[in-house]
RODO-2510 file (C-alpha; in nm, 4 decimals, decimal comma):
residues 319
     n   res          X          Y          Z
     1     m    -7,8975    15,9733     5,4892
     2     d    -8,2538    15,9365     5,6023
     3     p    -8,4413    15,7433     5,3207
     4     a    -8,7484    15,9600     5,3616
     5     a    -8,5583    16,2770     5,3197
     6     f    -8,3945    16,1476     5,0086
     7     r    -8,7303    16,0303     4,8838
     8     s    -8,8629    16,3834     4,9093
     9     k    -8,6244    16,4942     4,6336
    10     f    -8,8123    16,2886     4,3749
    11     r    -9,1549    16,3365     4,2213
    12     f    -9,2896    15,9911     4,1404
    13     d    -9,6355    15,9964     3,9929
    14     p    -9,8227    15,6749     3,9004
    15     a   -10,0162    15,8800     3,6471
    16     n    -9,6904    15,9246     3,4491
    17     r    -9,5903    15,5594     3,4732
    18     y    -9,4110    15,4662     3,1397
    19     c    -9,4505    15,8065     2,9947
    20     l    -9,1542    15,9291     2,7879
    21     g    -8,9207    16,2166     2,7518
    22     a    -8,5890    16,2849     2,5725
    23     e    -8,3000    16,5288     2,6034
    24     e    -8,0662    16,5973     2,3170
    25     e    -7,7409    16,7898     2,3702
    26     v    -7,6362    16,9636     2,0501
    27     w    -7,3382    17,1845     1,9686
    28     t    -7,3404    17,5399     1,8404
    29     v    -7,0621    17,5702     1,5872
    30     h    -6,9182    17,8272     1,3402
    31     p    -7,1261    17,7741     1,0267
    32     k    -6,8220    17,7560     0,7998
    33     r    -6,5203    17,6657     1,0190
    34     g    -6,6978    17,4073     1,2404
    35     f    -6,5401    17,4947     1,5708
    36     l    -6,7398    17,5459     1,8806
    37     i    -6,8765    17,8862     1,9646
    38     s    -7,0326    18,0051     2,2923
    39     v    -7,3736    18,1234     2,1732
    40     a    -7,5834    17,9926     2,4702
    41     p    -7,5239    18,2949     2,7003
    42     a    -7,6584    18,5259     2,4282
    43     i    -7,9602    18,3053     2,3676
    44     f    -8,0694    18,2155     2,7202
    45     t    -8,1330    18,5559     2,8688
    46     p    -8,3986    18,6236     3,1388
    47     g    -8,7334    18,5021     3,0312
    48     y    -8,6015    18,2421     2,7828
    49     e    -8,8318    17,9793     2,9324
    50     s    -9,1372    18,1275     2,7712
    51     r    -8,9639    18,2383     2,4517
    52     l    -8,7910    17,8995     2,3913
    53     p    -9,0007    17,6157     2,5191
    54     g    -8,8126    17,2906     2,4954
    55     l    -8,4583    17,4513     2,4933
    56     k    -8,2306    17,5262     2,7876
    57     p    -7,8578    17,5804     2,8537
    58     e    -7,6170    17,3032     2,9376
    59     l    -7,2869    17,3049     3,1243
    60     p    -7,0825    17,3892     2,8039
    61     a    -7,1554    17,7425     2,6911
    62     q    -7,1223    17,5917     2,3317
    63     q    -7,4077    17,3470     2,3758
    64     i    -7,7863    17,3659     2,3866
    65     e    -8,0063    17,1041     2,5330
    66     a    -8,3344    17,0271     2,3598
    67     v    -8,5872    16,8770     2,6003
    68     t    -8,9208    16,7351     2,5189
    69     p    -9,2305    16,7559     2,7482
    70     v    -9,3792    16,4467     2,9076
    71     c    -9,5025    16,2321     2,6216
    72     r    -9,7714    15,9642     2,6477
    73     s    -9,6753    15,7857     2,3300
    74     l    -9,3838    15,7456     2,0930
    75     a    -9,5821    15,9315     1,8274
    76     e    -9,6055    16,2262     2,0598
    77     l    -9,2376    16,2036     2,1331
    78     k    -9,1625    16,2065     1,7616
    79     g    -9,3623    16,5292     1,7287
    80     a    -9,1865    16,6963     2,0235
    81     l    -8,8502    16,5984     1,8756
    82     e    -8,9389    16,7503     1,5413
    83     t    -9,0623    17,0746     1,7090
    84     n    -8,7408    17,1118     1,8973
    85     d    -8,5339    17,0484     1,5863
    86     a    -8,7224    17,3170     1,3926
    87     l    -8,6736    17,5676     1,6852
    88     l    -8,3003    17,4924     1,6933
    89     k    -8,2757    17,5638     1,3193
    90     r    -8,4612    17,8857     1,3550
    91     l    -8,2239    17,9984     1,6309
    92     a    -7,9220    17,8982     1,4198
    93     r    -8,0420    18,1281     1,1481
    94     e    -8,1077    18,4172     1,3910
    95     h    -7,7876    18,3868     1,5852
    96     g    -7,5369    18,2774     1,3101
    97     f    -7,4437    17,9302     1,4152
    98     a    -7,4795    17,5779     1,2842
    99     v    -7,6309    17,2948     1,4829
   100     n    -7,3840    17,0020     1,5144
   101     r    -7,4812    16,6601     1,6363
   102     e    -7,1477    16,4931     1,6708
   103     p    -7,1114    16,3155     2,0069
   104     v    -6,7508    16,4440     2,0520
   105     p    -6,6138    16,7782     1,9089
   106     t    -6,3698    16,7211     1,6360
   107     k    -6,1795    17,0469     1,6679
   108     p    -5,9827    17,1843     1,9770
   109     f    -6,2090    17,3868     2,2125
   110     p    -6,1772    17,6062     2,5277
   111     i    -6,3670    17,5053     2,8439
   112     d    -6,6297    17,7667     2,8621
   113     v    -6,9326    17,6897     3,1038
   114     f    -7,2651    17,8498     3,1000
   115     p    -7,2544    18,1188     3,3779
   116     t    -7,4691    17,9728     3,6477
   117     e    -7,3525    17,9120     4,0135
   118     r    -7,4064    17,5386     3,9740
   119     y    -7,1993    17,5067     3,6596
   120     k    -6,9291    17,7328     3,8019
   121     r    -6,9021    17,4988     4,1095
   122     i    -6,8742    17,1971     3,8829
   123     r    -6,5994    17,3661     3,6853
   124     e    -6,4091    17,4409     4,0165
   125     k    -6,4518    17,0783     4,1322
   126     f    -6,3398    16,9028     3,8088
   127     g    -6,0852    17,1503     3,6577
   128     e    -5,9348    17,0084     3,3459
   129     r    -6,1283    16,6845     3,3889
   130     l    -6,4323    16,8919     3,2737
   131     r    -6,3123    16,8299     2,9153
   132     g    -6,4903    16,4869     2,9681
   133     a    -6,8110    16,6693     2,9996
   134     y    -6,7727    16,8099     2,6503
   135     v    -6,9667    16,5341     2,4942
   136     a    -7,3140    16,5270     2,3435
   137     g    -7,5558    16,2522     2,4456
   138     l    -7,9117    16,1402     2,4096
   139     h    -8,0845    16,0986     2,7480
   140     v    -8,4175    15,9101     2,7614
   141     h    -8,6555    15,9340     3,0496
   142     v    -8,9308    15,6741     3,1308
   143     g    -9,1690    15,7464     3,4200
   144     v    -9,2012    15,5136     3,7171
   145     g    -9,4677    15,5293     3,9804
   146     s    -9,2728    15,4659     4,3038
   147     p    -8,9245    15,4242     4,4502
   148     a    -8,9748    15,0489     4,4493
   149     e    -9,0406    15,0507     4,0783
   150     a    -8,7378    15,2851     4,0198
   151     i    -8,5134    15,0308     4,2021
   152     k    -8,6447    14,7354     3,9998
   153     a    -8,6081    14,9217     3,6652
   154     m    -8,2545    15,0325     3,7582
   155     n    -8,1490    14,6860     3,8571
   156     f    -8,2806    14,5189     3,5384
   157     v    -8,1824    14,7866     3,2781
   158     r    -7,8253    14,8274     3,4172
   159     l    -7,7593    14,4799     3,2768
   160     h    -7,8479    14,6072     2,9345
   161     l    -7,6373    14,9238     2,9286
   162     p    -7,3575    14,7733     2,7122
   163     a    -7,6143    14,6839     2,4478
   164     f    -7,7575    15,0326     2,4478
   165     l    -7,4105    15,1714     2,4072
   166     a    -7,3187    14,9280     2,1239
   167     i    -7,6482    15,0074     1,9400
   168     s    -7,6073    15,3846     1,9791
   169     a    -7,2314    15,4243     1,9232
   170     r    -7,1531    15,6901     1,6533
   171     s    -6,8415    15,8602     1,7766
   172     p    -6,5638    15,6550     1,6138
   173     r    -6,2030    15,7738     1,6854
   174     e    -5,8529    15,6247     1,6675
   175     v    -5,6624    15,7393     1,9815
   176     d    -5,3193    15,6075     2,0787
   177     g    -5,3724    15,3006     1,8779
   178     v    -5,7157    15,2204     2,0228
   179     h    -6,0165    15,2231     1,7916
   180     w    -6,3259    15,3566     1,9576
   181     r    -6,6823    15,3126     1,8230
   182     s    -6,8008    15,5458     2,1079
   183     y    -6,5153    15,7796     2,1926
   184     r    -6,7807    15,9798     2,3895
   185     y    -6,7887    15,7010     2,6419
   186     d    -6,4153    15,7246     2,7022
   187     r    -6,4279    16,1031     2,7358
   188     y    -6,7231    16,0942     2,9661
   189     r    -6,5625    15,8250     3,1883
   190     e    -6,2479    16,0487     3,2213
   191     m    -6,4637    16,3017     3,4112
   192     a    -6,7148    16,0856     3,5885
   193     g    -6,5042    15,7724     3,6708
   194     q    -6,6992    15,4498     3,6940
   195     v    -7,0416    15,5075     3,5394
   196     a    -7,2077    15,1733     3,5757
   197     p    -7,4661    15,1931     3,8541
   198     p    -7,4510    14,9351     4,1445
   199     h    -7,7140    14,6833     4,2155
   200     l    -7,9562    14,8303     4,4636
   201     t    -8,1231    14,6287     4,7299
   202     d    -8,3895    14,8835     4,8285
   203     w    -8,4439    15,2576     4,8579
   204     a    -8,2586    15,2807     5,1873
   205     h    -7,9539    15,1237     5,0224
   206     f    -7,9830    15,3742     4,7349
   207     a    -7,9990    15,6632     4,9833
   208     s    -7,6784    15,5442     5,1567
   209     i    -7,4977    15,5136     4,8350
   210     a    -7,6137    15,8562     4,7278
   211     e    -7,4775    16,0103     5,0516
   212     k    -7,1367    15,8228     5,0254
   213     s    -7,1110    15,9203     4,6560
   214     g    -7,1829    16,2906     4,7023
   215     f    -7,5276    16,3254     4,5418
   216     g    -7,7497    16,2765     4,8408
   217     d    -7,8318    16,6475     4,8552
   218     d    -7,8652    16,6886     4,4728
   219     p    -7,9434    16,3715     4,2687
   220     r    -7,8481    16,5643     3,9621
   221     m    -7,4852    16,5224     4,0708
   222     c    -7,5099    16,1550     4,0006
   223     w    -7,3049    16,0800     3,6936
   224     w    -7,4187    15,7177     3,6398
   225     a    -7,4842    15,5866     3,2854
   226     m    -7,8432    15,5362     3,4116
   227     r    -7,9873    15,7059     3,7171
   228     v    -8,3061    15,7911     3,9009
   229     s    -8,4078    16,1488     3,8100
   230     p    -8,5809    16,3924     4,0455
   231     h    -8,8583    16,4040     3,7762
   232     g    -8,9704    16,0635     3,8947
   233     t    -8,8225    15,8882     3,5999
   234     v    -8,5426    15,6466     3,5334
   235     e    -8,3011    15,8163     3,2982
   236     l    -8,0872    15,6379     3,0377
   237     r    -7,7672    15,8390     2,9840
   238     i    -7,5271    15,6003     2,8012
   239     c    -7,6242    15,6706     2,4425
   240     d    -7,4368    15,8792     2,1845
   241     l    -7,6448    16,1649     2,0436
   242     q    -7,8162    16,0491     1,7325
   243     a    -7,8363    16,2153     1,3911
   244     d    -8,1406    16,0127     1,2786
   245     i    -8,4773    16,0660     1,4569
   246     r    -8,5657    15,7123     1,3698
   247     k    -8,2851    15,5818     1,5805
   248     t    -8,3627    15,8145     1,8692
   249     l    -8,7197    15,6813     1,8696
   250     g    -8,5991    15,3277     1,8454
   251     l    -8,3733    15,3716     2,1481
   252     a    -8,6583    15,5278     2,3387
   253     a    -8,8902    15,2432     2,2512
   254     l    -8,6324    14,9849     2,3478
   255     f    -8,5725    15,1566     2,6827
   256     r    -8,9343    15,1881     2,7685
   257     m    -8,9859    14,8175     2,6907
   258     m    -8,6921    14,7240     2,9120
   259     v    -8,8166    14,9458     3,2028
   260     q    -9,1603    14,7811     3,1844
   261     v    -9,0047    14,4310     3,1766
   262     g    -8,7875    14,5161     3,4855
   263     v    -9,0843    14,6669     3,6817
   264     a    -9,3054    14,3634     3,6086
   265     s    -9,0466    14,0986     3,6735
   266     r    -9,1245    13,8756     3,9659
   267     r    -8,7895    13,6963     3,9534
   268     p    -8,4916    13,8157     4,1461
   269     i    -8,2719    14,0237     3,9217
   270     e    -7,9134    13,9132     3,8959
   271     a    -7,6831    14,1269     4,1116
   272     v    -7,3991    14,1551     3,8541
   273     t    -7,1227    14,3860     3,9907
   274     a    -7,0843    14,7337     3,8532
   275     e    -6,7228    14,6397     3,7659
   276     r    -6,8410    14,3634     3,5341
   277     i    -7,0847    14,5939     3,3688
   278     e    -6,8073    14,8505     3,3281
   279     e    -6,5904    14,5916     3,1579
   280     n    -6,8804    14,5239     2,9041
   281     l    -6,9348    14,8954     2,8519
   282     l    -6,5634    14,9299     2,7559
   283     a    -6,5944    14,6396     2,5191
   284     a    -6,9064    14,7941     2,3636
   285     a    -6,7294    15,1270     2,3270
   286     r    -6,4529    14,9537     2,1314
   287     g    -6,6729    14,7393     1,9265
   288     g    -6,5943    14,4165     2,1094
   289     f    -6,9376    14,3539     2,2686
   290     n    -7,1324    14,0644     2,1111
   291     i    -7,4621    14,2283     2,0162
   292     a    -7,6052    13,9670     1,7814
   293     s    -7,7809    13,7412     2,0215
   294     y    -7,9037    14,0391     2,2208
   295     l    -8,0723    14,1877     1,9080
   296     a    -8,2495    13,8642     1,8357
   297     r    -8,3819    13,8407     2,1891
   298     a    -8,4967    14,2007     2,1994
   299     i    -8,6787    14,1707     1,8696
   300     k    -8,8596    13,8586     1,9973
   301     l    -8,9501    14,0300     2,3097
   302     a    -9,0976    14,3209     2,1255
   303     s    -9,3346    14,0816     1,9529
   304     h    -9,5241    14,0359     2,2769
   305     p    -9,8662    14,2048     2,2613
   306     s    -9,7797    14,4241     2,5617
   307     f    -9,5310    14,6086     2,3365
   308     k    -9,7504    14,6696     2,0309
   309     e    -9,6620    15,0338     2,0287
   310     e    -9,2823    14,9873     2,0708
   311     k    -9,2520    14,6998     1,8188
   312     p    -9,2236    14,8852     1,4849
   313     y    -8,9714    15,1347     1,6294
   314     i    -8,7568    14,8655     1,7857
   315     q    -8,7752    14,6591     1,4549
   316     k    -8,6461    14,9646     1,2613
   317     l    -8,3693    15,0179     1,5080
   318     l    -8,2498    14,6516     1,5316
   319     g    -8,3684    14,5027     1,2082
***
């Protein structure tokens, strides 16, 4: 694929460098019985964008995605998350459902996708494997100013993905004798396959990988645990959905700090294989990843004057 043509699919804006955004995938469930109910098609009717700012449908018809606007600060992100939560609760009262923030449904469910052409195509492509998409995650976006900055951020933060998974894991499950701290990771991997992104040498290398991997025409079809978004951001996708807004903000602060460190780094970033990162992700999902030393280093890094805003959020997350 021509790198310039691939570049045209992304909206990098230096004015939004290190701005923040978050997406939370929540379930719509029966208020008493707790099983998933397909409420989204009744909610997201024509014109919903103006009626329900911040909310949109997701692939499962039993899920709603709450999306913040571009936020310049963590305090602004906090306000946007609270606004979305209040809107979700209002909708729940109006449409007779309960909002559920479990990363993996606990009751059996039918595969019922929201009726758009894109989601119908995905269902046809994945079939029963689409059950792996029935997970609820927290996605955090941090803006970058150029393709080069996106590559540097990707290469640096990919090394930290197992730590993000270990910190955010909240979907414990015992399955076939295996104890998972993040069963969501196992379910998602069932659909997506390997989710650790490769080390990228430059934008042309990224474009060639995108073409070979089937997302050159539509970057949204990239299923990596961290990806470059068409919005001109790097997007962290490995985290379980959180029930506590303080943890959500802490993960966002930690991610923004790591993106900034990666972009500013003048040293070559270690080209660890995706397979090695995948091994560490599996260990983190099962509770076998050594997180103690990482936490100490991250808290020390957050004490640098450059991360004055992030520091209190990271300390609450990791302290």
